[in-house]
N, C-alpha and C positions, 0 to 999 in steps of 0.2 A: 403745477408739479414741479414742470423743466426751470421755471422761474426760479422757485426754491431752490433746487439742487445747484443752479449757476451761481446764486445768491453766495449760498453755502462755499461752494466751490472759491469764489472770489474771496470772502471770508477768511477761507482757511490759507490760501495762497499770500493774502494781506498779512495774514498773522505768521505764517512760516517765513516770509522774506523780513519782516521785523525781530522774530528771532534770530536771524542769521545775521543781521546788522547787530544785534546786540551780542552776541557769540563772538563775532569780529570785534567789536569795540572790548569786551573782556580780554580777550587773547593780546590785543594791544595795551591793555594796561597790566595785565600779569608780565609781557613780555618786559615792558619798561622797568616795570618792580625787580624783575628777577636780574636786569641789567645792574641797576642801582644798587642792589644788593651784592652782586660779582663785585664790581669797585670799589664797595665799602669794605668788605670783607679783604680785597687784594692789598688794598691800601693799609689795613689795621696789620697784617701780616707783613708788610715791607718795613711798616714802624717797629714791628714788633722782633724783625731781624736786624735792621738797623741800632735798635736799643740793646741788644743781646750779642753784636761783634765785638764791641771793645770787649767785654767781660770775658768774652770765650776766647779772645786774644791775649788777655792778662793771663787766663785761666792755663795756656797752653803755655807761656812763658814761665810761669811759676814752675809749673810741672816739669819743663826743662831746666829749670835751674836746681830744682830738689835731685833730679836724675844726675846731673853733672855732680852736684855735692855728695850723692851716696856713691857715685862711680871714686871720686876721689877720697872718699872715706875707707872705700874698699881697699884702692892701693896704697892707702897709706897702713890700713891694719889689714894687712893681707892675711897674716895669721889668724886674727880672729873673724874673718870673715871666712876662711877656710873650715873653722871649727862651726861655726855656725850652720855653713852649707851643711857640711858632715852630719850635724847632729839633728838637722832638719828632714834630710833624707834619712837617718836612721827612725826617727819617730815617724815618719811616711810608713819605711818598710814594716816595723813593729806594728802600727794600725792596721795595715794591709793582712799582716799575718794573722792579726787577732780576730779581725773582722772575717777573714777567708776561714778560719777555723770553726767557727760558728755555724757550721750547715747541720740541715735537718738529718737526723740519724736515720730516717725511713722515710725513702723521697716519694712524694705523691706524684702518681701519674695524670696524665690530662684527661683520661678517660672516668676518673673515678669522681 
């Protein structure tokens, strides 16, 4: 019976050693695949940034040009600009006044 238990222990020890080797091999495979995926994603992100950078610079230049044009138009037509700003302010004040006037006639308390 002692020989049987020794055989079982030896067999289990061999199985455990084989499983440890398999786990180690799988960890190395997963690590390699993770590193490969990381570098692939990093390369894709770099390419996306490189492709979008000229478009972003172009958009900034266009926005800057539009701002300069709008400032120039406002300087040339100061009266119209002032009128438009006053009208926008008056409309904002009127909207706030009307919205502020629609309060509930009976306030509800938090405990109800």
